[in-house]
C-alpha positions as CSV (number, residue, x, y, z in Angstrom):
1,M,100.3,74.2,94.4
2,G,97.3,74.2,92.0
3,A,93.9,75.7,92.7
4,D,91.6,72.8,91.8
5,G,87.9,72.8,92.7
6,E,88.4,70.8,95.9
7,W,91.2,73.1,97.1
8,R,89.2,76.2,96.3
9,T,86.1,74.8,98.1
10,A,88.2,74.1,101.2
11,K,89.8,77.5,101.2
12,V,86.4,79.3,100.8
13,A,85.0,77.2,103.6
14,A,87.9,78.2,105.8
15,L,87.4,81.8,104.9
16,R,83.8,81.6,106.0
17,S,84.6,79.8,109.2
18,R,84.5,81.3,112.7
19,H,88.2,80.6,113.2
20,L,89.9,83.9,112.4
21,S,93.4,82.3,111.9
22,D,92.0,79.7,109.4
23,A,90.2,82.5,107.5
24,L,93.3,84.6,107.3
25,D,95.4,81.7,106.1
26,A,92.8,80.8,103.5
27,M,92.7,84.3,102.2
28,L,96.4,84.5,101.8
29,A,96.5,81.1,100.0
30,L,93.8,82.2,97.6
31,A,95.6,85.4,96.9
32,Y,98.9,83.6,96.2
33,Y,97.7,80.4,94.4
34,E,94.3,80.9,92.9
35,P,94.8,81.4,89.1
36,D,91.3,82.9,88.5
37,R,92.2,86.6,89.2
38,P,88.8,88.1,88.6
39,W,87.2,85.5,90.9
40,V,89.6,86.0,93.7
41,E,89.5,89.8,93.4
42,G,85.7,89.6,93.8
43,L,86.1,87.5,96.9
44,L,88.7,89.9,98.3
45,R,86.6,93.0,97.6
46,A,83.7,91.4,99.4
47,A,85.9,90.8,102.4
48,T,86.8,94.5,102.6
49,T,83.3,95.6,103.2
50,P,82.1,97.0,106.6
51,G,80.7,94.4,108.9
52,N,83.6,92.0,108.4
53,D,86.3,91.6,111.1
54,P,88.8,94.4,110.9
55,Q,91.7,91.9,110.5
56,I,89.8,90.3,107.6
57,R,89.2,93.6,105.9
58,R,92.9,94.6,106.4
59,L,94.3,91.4,105.0
60,A,91.8,91.5,102.1
61,A,93.2,95.0,101.1
62,T,96.7,93.7,101.4
63,C,95.9,90.7,99.3
64,L,94.5,92.9,96.5
65,G,98.0,94.4,96.3
66,H,99.5,90.8,96.2
67,V,97.1,89.9,93.4
68,A,98.3,92.9,91.5
69,R,101.9,91.9,92.0
70,I,101.4,88.3,91.1
71,H,99.1,88.7,88.1
72,G,100.3,92.1,86.9
73,A,96.7,93.3,86.7
74,V,93.7,94.3,88.7
75,D,90.3,95.5,87.8
76,A,88.9,99.0,88.4
77,A,86.4,97.7,90.9
78,S,89.3,96.6,93.2
79,V,90.9,100.0,92.9
80,A,87.6,101.6,93.8
81,A,87.2,99.4,96.8
82,L,90.6,100.3,98.0
83,H,89.9,104.0,97.5
84,Q,86.8,103.6,99.7
85,L,89.0,102.2,102.5
86,L,91.2,105.4,102.4
87,A,88.4,107.1,104.4
88,D,88.7,104.5,107.2
89,P,91.3,105.6,109.7
90,E,92.0,101.9,110.7
91,L,92.5,100.8,107.1
92,S,93.7,103.8,105.2
93,G,97.4,102.9,105.5
94,T,96.9,99.4,104.4
95,A,94.7,100.6,101.4
96,E,97.4,103.1,100.5
97,D,100.1,100.4,100.5
98,A,97.9,98.1,98.3
99,L,97.3,101.0,95.9
100,G,101.0,101.6,95.8
101,D,101.5,97.9,94.9
102,I,98.9,98.2,92.1
103,E,100.7,101.4,90.8
104,S,104.1,99.6,90.9
105,F,103.2,96.2,89.6
106,A,99.9,96.2,87.6
107,Q,97.8,97.6,85.0
108,L,94.0,98.0,85.4
109,Q,91.7,95.7,83.6
110,V,88.3,96.9,82.4
111,E,85.9,94.0,81.6
112,G,86.1,93.4,77.8
113,A,88.6,96.3,77.3
114,G,92.0,94.8,78.1
115,R,94.8,96.7,79.7
116,L,94.7,100.5,80.3
117,D,97.8,102.7,80.1
118,G,96.6,105.5,82.3
119,G,94.4,107.4,79.8
120,G,90.7,107.9,80.2
121,G,88.4,108.3,83.2
122,G,88.1,106.4,86.4
123,P,90.7,105.1,88.8
124,Q,94.0,104.6,87.0
125,T,97.5,103.5,87.7
126,K,100.4,105.8,86.7
127,R,102.3,103.0,85.0
128,G,102.6,103.4,81.3
129,S,101.4,107.0,81.2
130,G,104.7,108.6,80.4
131,S,104.6,108.4,76.6
């Protein structure tokens, strides 16, 4: 299943709909099939913010972990968003699971810098730091 413009537009419309089940299905589809990782990460990060339905926030966190597993990378902003969710008692377990997926399956991406191997400042994964 490809992520052409029409498909993406339909999924974003479903995500913004008032029908929770349609929004959740669209979020999963975008996480699994959208090839533009930075774009989908931005969409998922926005969905984790307070004010969104708790189920949307929870699935968005889970989907950030899926993106890490599927693409083998995530950006530091996604890790930071998940770290913020650790303070929320309703979402901390989900955020912890997603961070575990990132640690297991991905490297961080810093815009313009390529992959990181665990050195330097900011949120890091442990993968690749045992040299």
